[in-house]
MIVEXRO-357065 format. One record per residue (C-alpha): residue number from 1; residue in three letters; x, y, z. Coordinates in nm, 3 decimals. Layout:
// residues N
- NUM;ALA;X;Y;Z
...
END
This chain:
// residues 500
- 1;MET;1.484;-3.663;-1.394
- 2;ALA;1.847;-3.829;-1.293
- 3;ALA;1.784;-4.177;-1.182
- 4;VAL;1.825;-4.281;-0.800
- 5;GLY;2.216;-4.396;-0.739
- 6;GLU;2.275;-4.694;-0.503
- 7;GLU;2.470;-4.524;-0.259
- 8;LYS;2.336;-4.209;-0.055
- 9;SER;2.506;-3.967;0.182
- 10;ASP;2.308;-3.710;0.387
- 11;GLY;2.031;-3.733;0.182
- 12;LEU;2.197;-3.688;-0.140
- 13;THR;2.206;-3.975;-0.428
- 14;SER;2.546;-4.073;-0.617
- 15;SER;2.362;-3.912;-0.901
- 16;GLY;2.399;-3.563;-0.702
- 17;VAL;1.993;-3.553;-0.619
- 18;HIS;1.803;-3.551;-0.344
- 19;ASP;1.642;-3.836;-0.215
- 20;TYR;1.278;-3.663;-0.113
- 21;ASN;1.041;-3.852;0.116
- 22;GLY;0.778;-3.567;0.197
- 23;PRO;0.455;-3.635;0.407
- 24;GLY;0.266;-3.841;0.212
- 25;ASP;0.523;-3.966;0.007
- 26;ALA;0.537;-4.310;0.181
- 27;GLU;0.221;-4.446;-0.017
- 28;THR;0.405;-4.371;-0.388
- 29;GLY;0.782;-4.399;-0.316
- 30;PRO;1.091;-4.119;-0.313
- 31;VAL;1.077;-3.850;-0.547
- 32;ILE;1.407;-3.738;-0.671
- 33;LEU;1.467;-3.400;-0.657
- 34;PRO;1.812;-3.193;-0.815
- 35;ALA;2.077;-3.112;-0.540
- 36;GLY;2.085;-2.724;-0.398
- 37;TRP;1.919;-2.555;-0.134
- 38;LYS;1.654;-2.482;-0.350
- 39;PHE;1.534;-2.813;-0.341
- 40;LYS;1.603;-2.899;0.042
- 41;LYS;1.321;-2.950;0.310
- 42;TYR;1.379;-2.775;0.630
- 43;GLY;1.188;-2.923;0.914
- 44;PHE;0.795;-2.889;0.823
- 45;LEU;0.863;-2.626;0.558
- 46;PRO;0.796;-2.769;0.195
- 47;HIS;1.130;-2.716;-0.035
- 48;TYR;1.209;-2.360;-0.132
- 49;ALA;1.087;-2.418;-0.485
- 50;SER;0.803;-2.617;-0.409
- 51;PRO;0.417;-2.500;-0.517
- 52;PRO;0.351;-2.400;-0.170
- 53;PHE;0.626;-2.229;-0.092
- 54;GLN;0.649;-1.989;-0.423
- 55;LEU;0.283;-1.969;-0.378
- 56;GLY;0.306;-1.761;-0.037
- 57;LEU;0.588;-1.540;-0.126
- 58;VAL;0.357;-1.437;-0.413
- 59;ALA;0.089;-1.385;-0.170
- 60;VAL;0.327;-1.218;0.013
- 61;VAL;0.403;-0.954;-0.280
- 62;CYS;0.022;-0.896;-0.312
- 63;PHE;0.027;-0.851;0.034
- 64;LEU;0.188;-0.569;0.033
- 65;CYS;0.168;-0.442;-0.283
- 66;PRO;-0.250;-0.490;-0.404
- 67;GLY;-0.311;-0.560;-0.042
- 68;MET;-0.212;-0.171;0.008
- 69;PHE;-0.385;-0.066;-0.277
- 70;ASN;-0.731;-0.209;-0.128
- 71;ALA;-0.639;-0.088;0.234
- 72;VAL;-0.615;0.285;0.058
- 73;ASN;-0.932;0.255;-0.160
- 74;GLY;-1.129;0.072;0.095
- 75;LEU;-1.118;0.384;0.297
- 76;GLY;-1.352;0.567;0.066
- 77;GLY;-1.161;0.809;-0.188
- 78;ALA;-0.832;0.689;-0.113
- 79;GLY;-0.853;0.846;0.225
- 80;GLN;-0.922;1.176;0.047
- 81;LEU;-1.241;1.420;0.173
- 82;ASN;-1.333;1.417;-0.177
- 83;ALA;-1.366;1.112;-0.387
- 84;LYS;-1.380;1.249;-0.742
- 85;THR;-0.973;1.237;-0.778
- 86;SER;-0.986;0.899;-0.660
- 87;ASP;-1.240;0.812;-0.913
- 88;ASN;-1.059;0.955;-1.172
- 89;SER;-0.751;0.807;-1.078
- 90;ASN;-0.892;0.474;-1.059
- 91;THR;-1.076;0.544;-1.394
- 92;ALA;-0.717;0.552;-1.550
- 93;VAL;-0.608;0.251;-1.346
- 94;TYR;-0.839;0.023;-1.467
- 95;SER;-0.849;0.158;-1.804
- 96;THR;-0.498;0.081;-1.887
- 97;PHE;-0.495;-0.231;-1.686
- 98;SER;-0.781;-0.390;-1.898
- 99;VAL;-0.574;-0.302;-2.229
- 100;VAL;-0.254;-0.409;-2.079
- 101;GLY;-0.411;-0.706;-1.879
- 102;PHE;-0.608;-0.879;-2.174
- 103;PHE;-0.242;-0.918;-2.329
- 104;ALA;-0.061;-0.932;-2.018
- 105;GLY;-0.048;-1.333;-2.037
- 106;THR;0.187;-1.309;-2.326
- 107;PHE;0.413;-1.068;-2.149
- 108;ALA;0.439;-1.270;-1.850
- 109;ASN;0.480;-1.582;-2.060
- 110;ARG;0.795;-1.410;-2.249
- 111;LEU;0.947;-1.196;-1.954
- 112;GLY;0.924;-1.451;-1.671
- 113;ILE;0.782;-1.424;-1.324
- 114;LYS;1.015;-1.237;-1.151
- 115;LEU;1.056;-0.946;-1.371
- 116;THR;0.700;-0.943;-1.420
- 117;LEU;0.575;-0.922;-1.100
- 118;SER;0.821;-0.663;-0.985
- 119;LEU;0.725;-0.450;-1.231
- 120;GLY;0.391;-0.480;-1.126
- 121;GLY;0.473;-0.378;-0.755
- 122;PHE;0.649;-0.071;-0.830
- 123;GLY;0.329;0.097;-0.984
- 124;TYR;0.167;0.044;-0.659
- 125;PHE;0.443;0.243;-0.510
- 126;LEU;0.427;0.557;-0.729
- 127;TYR;0.050;0.551;-0.727
- 128;ILE;0.031;0.581;-0.313
- 129;ALA;0.313;0.848;-0.332
- 130;SER;0.099;1.055;-0.579
- 131;TYR;-0.158;1.073;-0.295
- 132;LEU;0.070;1.199;-0.050
- 133;CYS;0.195;1.466;-0.303
- 134;TYR;-0.159;1.546;-0.354
- 135;ASN;-0.206;1.604;0.013
- 136;HIS;0.019;1.905;0.003
- 137;THR;-0.009;2.041;-0.400
- 138;ALA;-0.355;1.930;-0.498
- 139;ASN;-0.203;1.778;-0.823
- 140;GLU;-0.469;1.615;-0.934
- 141;GLY;-0.276;1.511;-1.271
- 142;PHE;-0.044;1.341;-1.133
- 143;VAL;-0.254;1.107;-0.906
- 144;ILE;-0.440;1.020;-1.224
- 145;PHE;-0.083;0.983;-1.399
- 146;ALA;0.008;0.746;-1.140
- 147;GLY;-0.330;0.562;-1.181
- 148;ALA;-0.255;0.512;-1.566
- 149;LEU;0.096;0.419;-1.483
- 150;LEU;-0.028;0.139;-1.196
- 151;GLY;-0.317;-0.003;-1.458
- 152;VAL;0.001;-0.138;-1.688
- 153;CYS;0.216;-0.299;-1.373
- 154;ALA;-0.133;-0.430;-1.211
- 155;GLY;-0.186;-0.632;-1.560
- 156;LEU;0.140;-0.771;-1.557
- 157;LEU;0.143;-0.841;-1.168
- 158;TRP;-0.193;-0.995;-1.169
- 159;THR;-0.140;-1.208;-1.463
- 160;ALA;0.166;-1.356;-1.324
- 161;GLN;-0.006;-1.391;-1.004
- 162;GLY;-0.308;-1.564;-1.120
- 163;ALA;-0.099;-1.823;-1.367
- 164;ILE;0.103;-1.930;-1.035
- 165;MET;-0.197;-1.965;-0.859
- 166;MET;-0.368;-2.191;-1.122
- 167;SER;-0.095;-2.413;-1.253
- 168;TYR;0.144;-2.468;-0.974
- 169;PRO;-0.122;-2.705;-0.760
- 170;SER;-0.203;-3.038;-0.878
- 171;GLU;-0.565;-3.081;-0.997
- 172;GLY;-0.732;-3.172;-0.646
- 173;SER;-0.538;-2.902;-0.445
- 174;LYS;-0.646;-2.569;-0.665
- 175;GLY;-0.895;-2.458;-0.435
- 176;ARG;-0.700;-2.469;-0.111
- 177;TYR;-0.400;-2.225;-0.340
- 178;ILE;-0.662;-2.017;-0.377
- 179;SER;-0.773;-1.999;-0.090
- 180;TRP;-0.422;-1.945;0.057
- 181;PHE;-0.354;-1.682;-0.176
- 182;TRP;-0.622;-1.497;-0.090
- 183;MET;-0.624;-1.507;0.267
- 184;VAL;-0.277;-1.387;0.279
- 185;PHE;-0.361;-1.119;0.041
- 186;ASN;-0.612;-0.998;0.218
- 187;LEU;-0.455;-1.004;0.526
- 188;GLY;-0.235;-0.738;0.393
- 189;ALA;-0.524;-0.506;0.328
- 190;VAL;-0.674;-0.587;0.671
- 191;ILE;-0.325;-0.510;0.836
- 192;GLY;-0.305;-0.218;0.577
- 193;ALA;-0.637;-0.109;0.704
- 194;LEU;-0.478;-0.072;1.057
- 195;ILE;-0.308;0.177;0.970
- 196;PRO;-0.532;0.457;0.904
- 197;LEU;-0.753;0.328;1.178
- 198;GLY;-0.461;0.379;1.414
- 199;GLU;-0.388;0.714;1.276
- 200;ASN;-0.689;0.832;1.288
- 201;ILE;-0.858;0.663;1.579
- 202;HIS;-0.941;0.995;1.781
- 203;SER;-1.017;1.173;1.429
- 204;LYS;-1.360;1.266;1.258
- 205;ALA;-1.240;1.414;0.988
- 206;GLY;-1.252;1.333;0.642
- 207;ASN;-0.923;1.256;0.496
- 208;VAL;-0.609;1.063;0.659
- 209;ASN;-0.312;1.232;0.723
- 210;ASP;0.097;1.208;0.567
- 211;GLY;0.194;0.924;0.793
- 212;THR;-0.090;0.693;0.648
- 213;TYR;0.042;0.739;0.318
- 214;ILE;0.448;0.707;0.397
- 215;GLY;0.308;0.381;0.580
- 216;PHE;0.163;0.271;0.271
- 217;MET;0.512;0.336;0.046
- 218;VAL;0.724;0.160;0.259
- 219;LEU;0.515;-0.177;0.243
- 220;THR;0.456;-0.124;-0.157
- 221;PHE;0.820;-0.109;-0.200
- 222;LEU;0.901;-0.409;0.011
- 223;GLY;0.660;-0.592;-0.186
- 224;ALA;0.829;-0.499;-0.535
- 225;ALA;1.165;-0.612;-0.410
- 226;LEU;1.053;-0.946;-0.277
- 227;ALA;0.946;-1.045;-0.591
- 228;TRP;1.277;-1.118;-0.730
- 229;CYS;1.310;-1.390;-0.483
- 230;LEU;1.111;-1.639;-0.667
- 231;VAL;1.254;-1.905;-0.877
- 232;ASP;1.175;-1.955;-1.236
- 233;ALA;0.869;-2.160;-1.289
- 234;GLN;1.084;-2.389;-1.484
- 235;LYS;1.259;-2.502;-1.154
- 236;VAL;0.935;-2.564;-0.950
- 237;ILE;0.869;-2.934;-0.873
- 238;ARG;0.577;-3.082;-0.674
- 239;LYS;0.522;-3.343;-0.414
- 240;ASP;0.484;-3.567;-0.663
- 241;GLY;0.773;-3.501;-0.867
- 242;SER;0.573;-3.360;-1.183
- 243;HIS;0.692;-2.988;-1.329
- 244;VAL;0.456;-2.697;-1.446
- 245;ILE;0.371;-2.707;-1.818
- 246;LEU;0.525;-2.452;-1.975
- 247;MET;0.663;-2.338;-2.317
- 248;LYS;1.045;-2.414;-2.299
- 249;HIS;1.208;-2.168;-2.524
- 250;PRO;0.893;-1.901;-2.555
- 251;SER;0.917;-1.623;-2.816
- 252;TRP;0.722;-1.317;-2.879
- 253;ARG;0.557;-1.443;-3.214
- 254;SER;0.512;-1.781;-3.010
- 255;GLU;0.315;-1.630;-2.726
- 256;PHE;0.119;-1.385;-2.915
- 257;LEU;0.003;-1.654;-3.142
- 258;GLY;-0.058;-1.837;-2.812
- 259;LEU;-0.283;-1.594;-2.734
- 260;TYR;-0.500;-1.647;-3.028
- 261;GLU;-0.477;-2.026;-3.030
- 262;THR;-0.638;-2.023;-2.660
- 263;PHE;-0.962;-1.859;-2.829
- 264;ILE;-0.957;-2.108;-3.061
- 265;THR;-0.917;-2.401;-2.848
- 266;ASP;-1.099;-2.297;-2.539
- 267;THR;-1.400;-2.080;-2.688
- 268;TRP;-1.645;-2.166;-2.445
- 269;ILE;-1.422;-1.940;-2.201
- 270;VAL;-1.591;-1.641;-2.366
- 271;LEU;-1.924;-1.752;-2.116
- 272;LEU;-1.730;-1.650;-1.825
- 273;PHE;-1.620;-1.295;-1.975
- 274;PRO;-1.950;-1.122;-1.807
- 275;MET;-1.837;-1.301;-1.471
- 276;PHE;-1.485;-1.080;-1.530
- 277;PHE;-1.697;-0.793;-1.610
- 278;ALA;-1.920;-0.812;-1.303
- 279;SER;-1.627;-0.914;-1.047
- 280;ASN;-1.487;-0.574;-0.978
- 281;TRP;-1.754;-0.365;-1.045
- 282;PHE;-1.915;-0.304;-0.730
- 283;TYR;-1.589;-0.157;-0.554
- 284;ALA;-1.669;0.188;-0.654
- 285;TYR;-2.048;0.158;-0.537
- 286;GLN;-1.921;-0.013;-0.199
- 287;PHE;-1.617;0.160;-0.100
- 288;ASN;-1.764;0.505;-0.227
- 289;ASP;-2.104;0.498;-0.199
- 290;VAL;-2.152;0.327;0.116
- 291;ASN;-1.823;0.348;0.291
- 292;GLY;-1.717;0.662;0.189
- 293;ALA;-2.094;0.843;0.166
- 294;ARG;-2.210;0.709;0.523
- 295;PHE;-1.931;0.711;0.754
- 296;ASN;-1.667;0.900;0.899
- 297;ILE;-1.309;0.838;0.830
- 298;ARG;-1.248;0.643;1.189
- 299;THR;-1.539;0.433;1.075
- 300;ARG;-1.460;0.411;0.716
- 301;ALA;-1.132;0.257;0.870
- 302;LEU;-1.297;-0.025;1.105
- 303;ASN;-1.515;-0.153;0.849
- 304;ASN;-1.250;-0.158;0.589
- 305;ILE;-1.124;-0.390;0.803
- 306;LEU;-1.387;-0.561;0.847
- 307;TYR;-1.432;-0.608;0.487
- 308;TRP;-1.133;-0.754;0.398
- 309;THR;-1.172;-1.001;0.736
- 310;SER;-1.440;-1.114;0.574
- 311;GLN;-1.271;-1.201;0.240
- 312;ILE;-1.050;-1.413;0.455
- 313;ILE;-1.330;-1.627;0.593
- 314;GLY;-1.501;-1.654;0.232
- 315;ALA;-1.181;-1.759;0.060
- 316;TYR;-1.110;-2.029;0.332
- 317;ALA;-1.466;-2.141;0.316
- 318;PHE;-1.482;-2.163;-0.082
- 319;GLY;-1.138;-2.241;-0.147
- 320;TYR;-1.175;-2.563;0.104
- 321;ALA;-1.528;-2.650;-0.014
- 322;LEU;-1.420;-2.661;-0.384
- 323;ASP;-1.124;-2.959;-0.303
- 324;PHE;-1.401;-3.169;-0.125
- 325;GLY;-1.292;-3.479;-0.308
- 326;LYS;-1.551;-3.710;-0.222
- 327;VAL;-1.771;-3.558;-0.475
- 328;SER;-1.651;-3.526;-0.851
- 329;ARG;-1.527;-3.158;-1.000
- 330;SER;-1.784;-3.131;-1.240
- 331;MET;-2.062;-3.199;-0.954
- 332;ARG;-1.884;-2.926;-0.718
- 333;ALA;-1.922;-2.706;-1.025
- 334;LYS;-2.272;-2.703;-1.074
- 335;GLY;-2.341;-2.700;-0.651
- 336;LEU;-2.111;-2.353;-0.687
- 337;TRP;-2.335;-2.231;-0.936
- 338;VAL;-2.609;-2.299;-0.737
- 339;VAL;-2.481;-2.120;-0.406
- 340;LEU;-2.334;-1.823;-0.598
- 341;ALA;-2.716;-1.749;-0.708
- 342;ILE;-2.809;-1.805;-0.328
- 343;ILE;-2.613;-1.572;-0.169
- 344;THR;-2.640;-1.314;-0.474
- 345;MET;-2.989;-1.283;-0.398
- 346;ALA;-2.972;-1.288;-0.038
- 347;ILE;-2.669;-1.011;0.011
- 348;TRP;-2.752;-0.789;-0.240
- 349;GLY;-3.123;-0.819;-0.147
- 350;GLY;-3.013;-0.685;0.209
- 351;GLY;-2.780;-0.450;0.020
- 352;TYR;-3.121;-0.308;-0.183
- 353;ALA;-3.295;-0.237;0.218
- 354;TRP;-2.988;-0.037;0.294
- 355;GLN;-2.958;0.166;0.003
- 356;LYS;-3.315;0.260;-0.010
- 357;LYS;-3.251;0.446;0.329
- 358;TYR;-3.039;0.748;0.153
- 359;THR;-2.986;0.897;-0.151
- 360;ARG;-2.640;1.107;-0.300
- 361;ALA;-2.799;1.439;-0.288
- 362;GLN;-2.852;1.396;0.090
- 363;THR;-2.510;1.271;0.133
- 364;SER;-2.368;1.545;-0.018
- 365;ALA;-2.540;1.828;0.178
- 366;VAL;-2.295;2.048;0.357
- 367;ASP;-2.507;1.978;0.684
- 368;TYR;-2.481;1.591;0.649
- 369;VAL;-2.360;1.426;0.923
- 370;THR;-2.195;1.087;0.864
- 371;MET;-2.247;0.781;1.080
- 372;ASP;-1.988;0.668;1.363
- 373;TRP;-1.931;0.328;1.507
- 374;THR;-2.081;0.459;1.850
- 375;ASP;-2.386;0.562;1.658
- 376;SER;-2.746;0.347;1.729
- 377;GLY;-2.772;0.169;1.412
- 378;TYR;-2.434;0.122;1.290
- 379;VAL;-2.435;-0.289;1.348
- 380;GLY;-2.671;-0.347;1.073
- 381;PRO;-2.474;-0.191;0.768
- 382;MET;-2.178;-0.322;0.984
- 383;PHE;-2.285;-0.687;0.913
- 384;LEU;-2.389;-0.607;0.554
- 385;TYR;-2.018;-0.429;0.450
- 386;MET;-1.893;-0.775;0.611
- 387;PHE;-2.129;-0.990;0.390
- 388;TYR;-1.982;-0.768;0.078
- 389;GLY;-1.654;-0.845;0.159
- 390;PHE;-1.728;-1.247;0.193
- 391;TYR;-1.941;-1.239;-0.158
- 392;ASP;-1.645;-1.066;-0.312
- 393;ALA;-1.365;-1.346;-0.201
- 394;ALA;-1.629;-1.634;-0.259
- 395;TRP;-1.671;-1.480;-0.642
- 396;GLN;-1.317;-1.409;-0.711
- 397;THR;-1.222;-1.791;-0.562
- 398;SER;-1.508;-1.939;-0.755
- 399;VAL;-1.368;-1.803;-1.098
- 400;TYR;-1.032;-1.879;-1.063
- 401;TRP;-1.137;-2.206;-0.936
- 402;ILE;-1.339;-2.282;-1.247
- 403;MET;-1.036;-2.154;-1.510
- 404;GLY;-0.846;-2.396;-1.298
- 405;ALA;-1.051;-2.629;-1.381
- 406;LEU;-1.023;-2.615;-1.730
- 407;THR;-0.702;-2.658;-1.820
- 408;ASN;-0.337;-2.728;-1.597
- 409;ASN;-0.126;-2.568;-1.881
- 410;GLY;0.025;-2.286;-1.716
- 411;ARG;0.079;-2.101;-2.083
- 412;LYS;-0.289;-2.139;-2.080
- 413;LEU;-0.376;-2.028;-1.748
- 414;ALA;-0.179;-1.709;-1.799
- 415;ASN;-0.387;-1.633;-2.084
- 416;PHE;-0.683;-1.698;-1.899
- 417;ALA;-0.544;-1.468;-1.597
- 418;GLY;-0.519;-1.190;-1.886
- 419;PHE;-0.853;-1.218;-2.006
- 420;TYR;-0.979;-1.228;-1.629
- 421;LYS;-0.810;-0.890;-1.523
- 422;GLY;-0.846;-0.741;-1.822
- 423;ILE;-1.198;-0.770;-1.843
- 424;GLN;-1.280;-0.719;-1.485
- 425;SER;-1.029;-0.405;-1.514
- 426;ALA;-1.266;-0.278;-1.795
- 427;GLY;-1.547;-0.315;-1.588
- 428;GLU;-1.422;-0.153;-1.290
- 429;ALA;-1.274;0.129;-1.496
- 430;VAL;-1.670;0.188;-1.599
- 431;ALA;-1.786;0.149;-1.269
- 432;PHE;-1.573;0.397;-1.160
- 433;ARG;-1.638;0.689;-1.400
- 434;ILE;-2.038;0.636;-1.351
- 435;ASP;-1.923;0.704;-0.981
- 436;ALA;-1.753;1.020;-1.105
- 437;LEU;-2.001;1.142;-1.303
- 438;LYS;-2.228;1.105;-0.995
- 439;ALA;-2.496;0.828;-1.072
- 440;PRO;-2.775;0.794;-0.819
- 441;PHE;-2.656;0.559;-0.561
- 442;MET;-2.974;0.344;-0.665
- 443;ASN;-2.882;0.325;-0.998
- 444;GLU;-2.512;0.218;-0.878
- 445;PHE;-2.675;-0.035;-0.649
- 446;ALA;-2.899;-0.170;-0.945
- 447;SER;-2.644;-0.217;-1.175
- 448;ASN;-2.438;-0.438;-0.932
- 449;TRP;-2.719;-0.659;-0.890
- 450;GLY;-2.823;-0.716;-1.195
- 451;LEU;-2.439;-0.765;-1.374
- 452;LEU;-2.372;-1.034;-1.107
- 453;MET;-2.721;-1.232;-1.168
- 454;GLY;-2.689;-1.220;-1.567
- 455;SER;-2.355;-1.292;-1.554
- 456;LEU;-2.394;-1.634;-1.356
- 457;LEU;-2.691;-1.738;-1.627
- 458;ILE;-2.460;-1.655;-1.932
- 459;ALA;-2.189;-1.855;-1.750
- 460;ALA;-2.409;-2.144;-1.648
- 461;PRO;-2.375;-2.342;-1.991
- 462;LEU;-1.970;-2.358;-1.908
- 463;ILE;-2.023;-2.434;-1.575
- 464;TRP;-2.247;-2.692;-1.580
- 465;LEU;-2.157;-2.898;-1.887
- 466;LYS;-1.783;-2.812;-1.958
- 467;VAL;-1.594;-2.844;-1.602
- 468;PRO;-1.459;-3.198;-1.651
- 469;ASP;-1.325;-3.435;-1.343
- 470;THR;-0.986;-3.440;-1.485
- 471;VAL;-0.794;-3.301;-1.745
- 472;PRO;-0.528;-3.567;-1.918
- 473;LEU;-0.184;-3.470;-1.954
- 474;GLU;-0.159;-3.536;-2.293
- 475;GLU;-0.442;-3.287;-2.328
- 476;ASP;-0.271;-2.999;-2.144
- 477;LEU;0.078;-3.077;-2.355
- 478;LYS;-0.128;-2.986;-2.647
- 479;PHE;-0.045;-2.622;-2.569
- 480;SER;0.307;-2.675;-2.523
- 481;ASP;0.656;-2.758;-2.640
- 482;GLU;0.740;-2.996;-2.380
- 483;THR;0.700;-3.407;-2.358
- 484;ILE;0.553;-3.622;-2.114
- 485;GLU;0.889;-3.726;-1.967
- 486;GLU;0.985;-3.385;-1.893
- 487;VAL;0.663;-3.307;-1.668
- 488;ALA;0.509;-3.628;-1.553
- 489;PRO;0.510;-3.727;-1.172
- 490;THR;0.790;-3.954;-1.084
- 491;HIS;0.533;-4.109;-0.863
- 492;ALA;0.234;-4.353;-0.959
- 493;PRO;-0.013;-4.150;-1.171
- 494;HIS;-0.290;-4.103;-0.899
- 495;GLU;-0.390;-3.752;-0.742
- 496;ILE;-0.206;-3.629;-0.504
- 497;ASN;-0.314;-3.330;-0.280
- 498;GLU;-0.034;-3.111;-0.191
- 499;LYS;-0.038;-2.933;0.181
- 500;ALA;0.202;-2.735;0.286
END
């Protein structure tokens, strides 16, 4: 960074850089930022190339792309009367996602954030367009093809997103960054779910109309375009003046080698793989076998809104709790494991009581009458479905926080995110295939509960023994070609909690 000049004019030093004194900077002195609009503060907003602003843009991209995907699939069967086509398409999504996602950290590191996210966003647009086509042609092949292509695109998008969310914030802010992202992202699903509710509020039919899909297509297209508004990761500067740790000159060879090196240096990460595998396994059951099987279209739309709203609450609660600075990070990790074990038993125990009330054979009968929100007995399953949403956000936020606690290196975290999304998608592909084969509802429920508790037990040694209170900068730089001078804070080297 350039040194501060002696003369200043309009916030610029004689060296042509901004003298930035943002909120909280008074204790540690000024941070020197390059000249240009990307590094200038406007009112209460952080500068454009700051971690909070960039994460906000990424959250809006995911709000418009995966958020709309979640809204469509949350209807059960992607809004279709029969969930078979949706199950087969989602199997294709998560099959290709699992392969591409596992290696996507390499692609994100090599291609850059903007291109990776934009390519990912296009897949969501085509996926929803395929259901509009299906409404008129019943072309299941196109829906499955769109699903397979989406898997490739989603692997790229989610890996880039995960790397940003875990590597851009300082150590003491990672929980909040994860919660901010998850809240905005799921707000997309909430607003997206309002579309089918508004379109079908007076309908008790089984599938949604064309206007619903068209609305989703417009939003996903905007999300793919918005990705180009991001700045390159090398230009992101934190509140304390530090930079994201990356490779300055990545090549395909260096990034594929980096994938291998991640396993060598962080072998313990494999203990999280079962948690990755279980993290979306329950979607097929919750969307199709609870919401899709038991409720009519307008009630499914309402349940969808409540599910994603509960995710916002769950992300907020867990994200902020995980950044509670008065308790050491290693102790917070232990407490997190205990809380996850308790809510897994409590929420899924309630789910067991509900699942005992119906079977797949009953809901598949021609004369079966689905439940409406006006029916007596609706309140109980409504709250269960809300707790399912809360639990999903709690699990996802926790897994991201644990990975982010192991390193601050953006290159390594991109690989971690790829492992997470790849293995997560493999589990989801299997789950949707099992559902497409019409497995008994109780069997699917039991697989969810068992996988979640079993994966927590396997991850316990890492969570209890390997989460450090802090990671030294020298340790993070071992996986990079950058130097301390290029990435170190320009403030005194103590923790600064970034706030938007």
